[in-house]
C-alpha positions, -999 to +999 in steps of 0.1 A: +358-327-689+367-347-717+342-354-749+352-382-770+383-378-774+402-407-755+427-430-772+435-459-751+473-474-758+468-503-736+490-499-701+522-489-717+537-480-683+569-469-693+557-444-715+540-430-677+573-435-665+592-420-695+565-389-681+570-387-647+610-384-649+607-352-664+577-336-632+595-302-626+607-292-665+594-261-661+588-241-697+590-273-719+620-262-736+635-291-739+611-306-756+601-283-786+637-276-790+642-315-800+607-308-823+621-281-844+613-248-824+633-218-816+615-207-794+584-214-768+557-225-783+520-249-770+539-277-760+515-307-742+515-322-783+549-318-779+562-337-748+533-365-754+559-374-784+588-366-773+582-394-744+569-419-774+600-412-787+614-420-756+597-453-753+606-462-790+572-456-804+576-429-831+599-455-844+573-482-846+547-461-856+524-465-820+523-433-817+526-405-845+551-371-840+523-343-835+529-306-824+492-294-819+462-319-805+442-323-838+467-340-861+469-364-834+432-366-830+434-374-868+460-401-867+442-419-845+407-414-860+423-422-892+432-456-880+404-461-856+421-462-823+398-431-814+376-446-776+349-422-767+344-409-732+328-442-724+360-460-722+377-465-689+413-444-694+441-467-679+480-459-670+499-454-707+466-442-726+476-408-746+444-384-732+430-354-750+405-328-735+382-305-754+377-280-727+347-260-719+354-224-724+322-205-719+336-174-734+350-196-763+317-210-772+317-237-746+331-273-757+338-276-795+348-305-809+381-301-816+406-310-786+427-277-769+455-301-743+468-344-740+486-359-720+495-393-706+474-411-680+497-416-648+462-433-634+427-441-633+402-440-603+380-462-628+408-482-639+419-493-604+404-521-587+418-507-553+402-481-538 
């Protein structure tokens, strides 16, 4: 579960559409090579950056280019655009996760994963 780790973009449907157009990509090479890496790296943050770039959000400064989760977290927090876990996510929001790894001490307040909200049952007015 996420814990104080959500950034709301205000329902950017085009970000969702770009992300969905990439369903089926295996290994993320398209994204980590675009970012400048020569070999495979964890690419969740890079994927979010790639999608944002496709939407023009990097150039306009709406979303940063980031390859690791905590850099994205720091950027959004510095701009007071960070939401806590009482916020209801909307499609197009960028969501950060702090996984609960019991063998690694549990949640530590540092995000381990980032993604783009496709849909949210909490935000939906229909079942």
